[in-house]
C-alpha positions in Angstrom: 20.6 -7.3 30.0 20.4 -10.7 29.1 16.4 -10.9 30.0 16.0 -7.5 28.5 17.6 -9.1 24.9 15.4 -12.3 25.1 12.2 -10.2 25.5 13.2 -8.4 23.0 13.9 -11.6 20.5 10.4 -12.6 21.6 8.8 -9.6 20.7 10.9 -9.9 17.0 9.3 -13.6 17.0 5.2 -13.0 17.4 5.1 -10.4 14.8 6.5 -13.1 12.7 3.2 -15.1 13.2 2.1 -13.0 10.0 3.1 -13.5 6.6 2.1 -12.8 3.3 0.8 -15.9 1.6 -0.6 -15.7 -2.1 -3.8 -17.5 -2.3 -4.3 -21.1 -4.4 -6.5 -21.1 -7.2 -9.3 -24.0 -7.5 -8.6 -26.1 -10.3 -11.9 -26.5 -12.9 -12.5 -30.3 -12.5 -12.2 -32.3 -16.3 -14.9 -34.4 -15.9 -15.3 -34.2 -20.0 -13.5 -37.4 -19.9 -15.4 -39.4 -18.1 -18.6 -38.2 -19.0 -18.2 -39.2 -22.8 -17.0 -42.8 -21.2 -20.0 -43.5 -19.9 -22.3 -43.1 -22.3 -20.8 -44.0 -25.8 -23.4 -44.7 -27.6 -23.3 -42.1 -30.5 -19.8 -42.3 -33.1 -18.5 -38.7 -31.9 -18.1 -39.9 -28.2 -16.0 -42.9 -29.1 -14.3 -41.0 -32.0 -13.3 -38.0 -28.9 -12.2 -41.7 -26.6 -9.9 -43.0 -29.4 -8.3 -39.3 -29.6 -8.4 -39.3 -25.6 -6.7 -42.4 -25.3 -4.4 -42.1 -27.6 -3.2 -39.0 -26.5 -2.5 -40.4 -22.6 -0.3 -43.1 -24.3 1.9 -40.7 -26.1 1.9 -38.6 -22.4 -0.2 -36.1 -24.0 -2.4 -34.2 -21.5 -4.6 -31.2 -21.7 -3.2 -28.0 -20.2 -6.3 -26.8 -18.0 -6.8 -22.9 -19.8 -5.7 -20.4 -16.7 -8.6 -19.2 -15.2 -8.4 -15.2 -15.4 -7.5 -13.3 -12.3 -10.0 -10.6 -11.2 -7.6 -8.1 -9.9 -10.1 -6.2 -8.5 -12.2 -9.2 -6.7 -9.2 -10.2 -4.7 -8.2 -6.9 -3.9 -11.2 -6.2 -1.4 -10.5 -2.4 1.2 -9.3 -2.3 4.3 -7.2 -5.4 3.9 -3.1 -5.6 3.7 -2.2 -7.2 0.4 2.1 -7.7 -0.9 1.4 -6.6 -4.7 4.1 -6.5 -7.4 3.3 -3.5 -10.2 6.1 -3.4 -13.0 8.8 -5.8 -11.5 8.9 -3.5 -7.9 6.8 -5.1 -4.8 4.7 -2.9 -2.2 3.2 -3.5 1.5 -0.2 -1.6 0.8 -3.4 -1.3 2.4 -6.1 -0.4 -0.1 -8.5 2.2 0.3 -10.7 1.8 -2.8 -11.1 1.2 -6.4 -11.7 4.5 -8.6 -13.1 3.1 -12.0 -10.0 0.7 -13.0 -7.5 2.6 -10.6 -6.7 1.3 -7.2 -6.1 3.3 -4.6 -3.7 2.7 -1.9 -1.2 3.7 0.6 1.7 1.7 2.1 1.7 0.1 5.2 4.1 2.3 6.5 2.8 5.5 5.7 -0.8 6.3 5.5 -0.4 9.8 4.6 1.4 9.0 1.1 -1.2 7.8 -1.3 -0.4 5.2 -4.2 -2.4 4.8 -7.5 -2.2 1.8 -9.9 -3.8 0.9 -12.7 -5.1 -2.5 -12.7 -3.2 -3.9 -15.8 -0.2 -2.9 -14.0 -0.9 -5.4 -11.0 0.6 -8.7 -11.2 -2.7 -10.7 -10.5 -0.7 -13.9 -10.4 1.6 -12.3 -7.2 -1.1 -10.8 -5.3 -0.3 -12.1 -1.6 -2.5 -11.1 1.4 -1.6 -10.7 4.9 -2.5 -13.8 7.0 -2.0 -15.9 9.7 0.6 -18.5 9.6 -0.5 -21.2 12.1 2.7 -23.5 11.2 5.3 -20.8 12.6 2.8 -20.0 15.8 3.2 -23.5 16.9 6.6 -23.5 16.2 6.8 -20.2 18.8 4.8 -22.2 20.8 6.6 -24.9 21.6 10.2 -23.1 21.9 8.2 -20.6 24.6 7.0 -23.8 26.2 10.5 -25.8 26.4 12.5 -22.6 27.6 9.7 -22.2 30.3 10.4 -26.0 30.7 14.1 -25.5 31.2 14.3 -22.6 33.3 11.6 -24.4 35.6 14.4 -27.1 35.3 17.5 -25.3 36.0 15.4 -23.2 39.2 14.8 -26.5 41.1 18.0 -28.0 40.2 
């Protein structure tokens, strides 16, 4: 009975190696300040330097504009995603895009078809199902430790 329990726990822990992770957006580098400092020949450049230096001295940093998220590029067919639609979370497999509507089905129920408009989907909370290396490493170390303890117990 105890061996079966260990096998069940091990099988459930292997399933959890796949997690839903939100892709981070690439930040746009702010090289405009560096370029204006390199060429101070124009009067406009010196005035912008003065404005940027006063803003930096006051602790005010210009906020980068958020990059608009294109939901249609993120949600590609035949992949698993976790999306947030009108405050409700869905784990889906994307089937296709029909104009501005996403056609998908839940992971556990392929017969049920879900349709969402691209404006309903929260683009910041789109999480793709990926293999989680840190979790897999923890499970591997725990398995090796368990095997080592078992061998030590049998030899002792």
